[in-house]
N, C-alpha and C positions, 0 to 999 in steps of 0.2 A: 364717339363712333357713330351714333345715330345721325348726327349732323353731317358727318363725312358721307354716310351712305345715302342720305336723302339729297345732299348736294350733288353726289355722283349721279343719282337718278335724274336730277334736273339737267345737268350739263352733258352735252354731246358735242360732237364736231361741228354741230350747227353754229357754235359760237364763232366759227371762222367766217360765217356768212353775215355777221352783224355789222361789220364795217360797210359791206355792200348795201345792207338795209339802210344804214345811216346815209349813205350816198344818195339813196333814192328818196329818203324822207326829210333830210336836213337834220341838223343836230338838235334843234329845239323840239321838233315834233317827234323825233326818236326818243329823246329823253322823257317826254310826257307820255308817250305810249309805253315805255318800259316801266315807268313808275305806276301807271295805271294797271298794267298786266300784272305787276308784282303784288299790288294791293288786292286785286281781284282774285289772284291765286291763293293769297293768304286767307281771304274771306271764304273761298271755296273749300279750303281744308278745314276751316272752322265749322262749316256746314257739315262736312263729311264726318268729322270727329264727334260732333254733337249728335248726329244721327246714329253713328255707331255706338256712342255711349248709352243712348236711350234703350237699344235693344241688345247690347252686349255682343254685336257682331264685329269681327275684325277682318272681313274679307269684302271686297267690292262686289263680287258676284252675289254674295249672300245678301247684301243690302238690296240688290235687283230682285232677288227672290222674295225677300220680305215685303217689298213694295208692290210687285206685280206677279208673284208666283213664278212658276218655271219659265215663262216667256221673258220675264224680267232678268232672270239668272242668265239665260241663253244670250239675250241682247248685250248685257254687260260683259259677259265673257267674250263674245265675238268682237265687240268694240275694243276691248283691251288687247286682244290677240292682234287684230288688224293694226291698231295704233302702234303697238310695240314692235311688230314686225316692220311696219313702215318706218318707224324711228330708227331701227337698226339698219335698214337699208339706206336711210338718209345719211347715215354715217359714212356711206361710200359714194354718195352722189351729191350733186348740187341741189340745194334746197331752194324753194320758192321764197321770195322776199316776205310776202304776207304771212305764211305760217311761221317763218323764223320770228318775226315781230310778235305775232298774236299769241303764239303758244311757246314762248321761250321758257316757261316755268312748269311744264307738264311733269308731274311726279305723282299724281293722285293715286294710280293703282299701287304704288309702292308705299304710300303713307300708312295704310292700316297694317301691313306686315311689319313695318319698322315700328310702329306703335306697339305691337304685340311684344317686340323684342326688348322693350325698354325694361330696365330693372324694376322700376316702380311706375308702371304705365298709368297715366292718368291724362285727361284731355289737356289741362294747363301745360304740363311738361311737354306733351307731344306738339302742341301749338307753338311753344317756344322753340322747339327744334326746327319746326317748319319755318317759322319767322326768321330764325338766324340763317338757315340754309338759303332761304329766298334772298335775304339781304346780302349774303356772301356772293351768290351768283349774280345778283343785281350789280354789285361793284365790279365783279369780274367782267360781266357783259359790257358794262358802260366803258371800262377802261380799254378793253379789246376793241370795241367799236370806235371809240374816239381816236386812239392812237393809229389804228389801221386806216381810218378815214383821213386823218390829218397827214398821214404819210403819202397817200396816193390821191386823195381828193376824188374827183369824178372818174378817175381811171381804175379805181379799185374793182377787182373781180369778185365774183360771188364766193370764191374760195380764196381767202386772204393769202394763205401761204403760197399760192401760185404766183404771187407778185414778187416773191423773194428768190434770190439765186439759190439753186440747188447745191451749189458748192460752198455756200457760206457755212462755216462751222457752227456758228451760233444758231442759225436757222435750222441746221440739222438736229441740234439739240432740242429746239422747240418742236420740230416734227416728231421727234422721239417722245416728248413729253405728251403731245396730243395723242399719239398712238397708245401710250400707256394709259392716259385718262379714258379713251374710248374702250380699250380692252377691259379696264376695271369696271366700266359701266355695264358691260355685257351681262355679268351675272345678276346684277341688280334689276336690269330690264327683263332678263330672261325669266326671272322668278314669277311675276305676275302672268306672263304668257303661259308658262307651264301650268301654273295653278288653274288658269282659265281652261286650258285644254283638258286637265284632269277633271274639272268640274263638269265639262261638257260630255266627255267620253267615259270617264270612270268615276262617277260621283260617289259611289258606295264602296269602292275598292280601298283596302287598307294600303299604307305606304309600302312601296316595294322599290328597292334601289334600281333594279333592272328597268322598270317602267319609268322611274324618275330620270335616269341617265338617257334612256332610249329617246324620250320625248325631247330632251335638251339637244341631243345630237341631231335628231330629225329636223328640229326647228332651225339650227344653225346651218345644216346642210341645205334646207329649202331656201333660206335667206341668201346664201352664196350662190345657189343656182339661179335665183331670180336676178341677182345683180349681174351675173356673168351673161346670161342667155336672153334676158329681156332688155333690149336697148333702151326702150322708152319707160323704163320702170319709174323713173323720177316723176313723170306725169301721172302715172297710175297711182302711186302712193302719195303724191301731192294732193290728189283729189281725195284719197282715203283720209289723209291727215286733216284736210279741211272739214271733214265730217266727224271723225272720231275724236280729235283733240277738243273741240268745243263741247262735245258730248261728255267727255271725261271731266272737263274743268268746270263748265257752266251747267250744262243741262241736266245730267244725271245727279250731281250732288244736290242741286236745287230741288229736283223732283223727289228724290229720296227723302229729303228734309220735309217737304210738304206732305208726302204720303205716309211716312213712318212715325214722325213725331206726333203723338196722340193729341187730338183737339182738346182733351182735358188739360193738357199741359200747355199747349199753345193753340188757341182757336185759329181757324182759317183766316180770319180777318185780322189777326194780330200783326204787329209791325214786323216781327222776324219773318213770318211766312209770306207777307207781301213783299218784303225784300228778297226773299228766295224766289218768288215768282218773277220779279223784275229781273233777277239774275239769270233765270232760265230764258227769259225773253231776249236778254242780251246775248246769250249763247247762240240762240237761233239767228240773231242778227249777224253775229260773227261768222256763223256757218254759211249763211246766204251770201255775205259779202266775199268771203274767201272763195266759194265755189264760182261765184260770178266772175271774180278777177281771173281765176284759172281758166275758166271756159273762154273768156274773152281772149286770153293769151293763146289758148289752143287754136281758136278760130282765126285770129289775126296774125298770130306769130309775133305780136309786139308785146312788150311789157306794159302793164297797166299802171305802174307807179311812175311818177315823174322824177327826173334826175335833178341833181343840184351841182 
């Protein structure tokens, strides 16, 4: 069940844009990038679990608090909220090619809650859950992208299902399956957003069903309002995604690891901490690249990726 939940957290309807991404990168580069991102995501989860294990914390925002105090907690909560709201909106809109490719395995805010729910929670078991989930999504992503691309080649659109007839019974079943998958993703994605809001607004309040449900309803209502009434919401949250996703995957896990794991256990110049520092640097590079591509597209109105 944990594997299903984490896989569900990883997968969104962004999977429908992977064939378009492959059309813009080519098959070989796409496969290389997908493998690279899968491996980096697994390593990121390793850092997150090791850091959480050192201090016994099972919440992303609390790691921020442990590393930097209240500002760290607020920063982590805000990034989680923005990223997941952006991710939920992305389920209803066309996504940018670069974020689709670079951040296909974002599930980090959900890792620690799922870790807590394991019958016998330990780092090795949760890492195995993460590895299996990432592998399963890797295979699904790759098959979807390859068959979608080989069906339409350079004519593939950013939303794959738009290429098929709306009267085809089989494709109607596929659309229904995607709808069910996205619907099942909502509770998993909503959980860290609601927790982040609670951490920001009601940090010392005990659990209450009215507050719990009210926050969920308000968040869903807000997302739907934004989708309906803000026509350029894709651009706004494409930019937010380009900053929040690398923060959640690369920057924060690496920084948490460096700051929280005591020097007595791992000195600052030790190999694991140097690797974490390189990982953080890579995150900033991803962020700068993504923001640059998006801004170029805004200014020129042209896609920055080359077609094949």
